[in-house]
C-alpha positions in Angstrom: 2.7 9.0 -12.5 -0.1 8.5 -14.9 -3.6 7.2 -14.1 -2.9 3.9 -15.9 0.2 3.3 -13.9 -1.8 4.1 -10.6 -4.4 1.6 -11.6 -2.1 -1.2 -12.9 -0.3 -2.1 -9.6 -3.4 -2.6 -7.5 -5.2 -4.4 -10.3 -2.6 -7.1 -10.5 -3.7 -8.1 -6.9 -7.4 -7.9 -7.6 -9.5 -11.1 -7.0 -11.8 -10.3 -9.9 -12.4 -7.4 -12.3 -13.2 -4.1 -10.6 -12.1 -5.3 -7.1 -11.0 -2.3 -5.1 -12.0 -3.5 -1.6 -10.1 -6.6 -1.0 -7.1 -6.2 1.5 -4.6 -7.1 -1.2 -5.7 -4.3 -3.5 -5.9 -1.8 -0.6 -2.3 -2.7 0.5 -1.0 -2.3 -3.0 -2.7 1.1 -3.6 -1.5 2.3 -0.2 2.0 1.2 -0.8 2.0 3.1 -4.1 0.7 6.3 -2.4 3.2 5.9 0.5 6.0 5.7 -2.0 4.9 8.9 -3.7 4.4 10.8 -0.6 7.9 9.7 0.8 9.5 11.1 -2.4 7.5 14.4 -1.8 8.7 14.6 1.9 12.4 14.1 0.9 12.2 17.6 -0.8 9.7 19.1 1.5 10.9 18.0 4.9 8.8 20.6 6.8 5.5 19.6 5.4 4.1 18.2 8.7 0.5 17.8 7.5 1.6 15.5 4.8 3.8 13.6 7.2 0.8 13.1 9.4 -1.2 11.7 6.5 1.7 9.4 5.6 1.8 8.0 9.1 -1.9 7.4 9.1 -1.5 5.5 5.7 1.4 3.4 7.1 -0.6 2.5 10.1 -3.7 1.5 8.0 -1.5 -0.6 5.8 0.1 -2.3 8.8 -3.4 -3.2 10.2 -4.5 -4.5 6.7 -1.3 -6.7 6.5 -1.9 -7.9 10.0 -5.4 -9.0 9.0 -4.2 -10.6 5.9 -1.5 -12.5 7.8 -4.2 -13.9 10.1 -6.7 -14.8 7.4 -4.4 -16.1 4.6 -0.7 -16.2 5.4 0.3 -17.3 2.0 -1.2 -14.2 0.4 0.4 -12.1 3.1 3.8 -13.5 2.3 3.3 -13.2 -1.5 2.1 -9.5 -1.4 4.9 -8.4 1.0 7.5 -9.9 -1.2 6.0 -8.5 -4.5 5.6 -5.0 -3.0 9.0 -5.0 -1.2 7.4 -4.5 2.3 9.4 -5.5 5.4 7.8 -8.0 7.5 7.8 -8.1 11.3 
């Protein structure tokens, strides 16, 4: 994946130009990395250090989504639908 593609997905959720810290952008970038690592782990099933990092990213994304759900439920629903994330 090229750098432009990596920056485009999170940028579509940014609140303003250069926004990298809002929960929406963080969830989008984590989702992108989670998808990439999942593909890697399908062909390298014994890569446990990467699996550990993946689990940490999934947990971080879950906490961010929980925060977003409490603060602005409409944005939470929108971002989970656009990124294809299952809701609890």
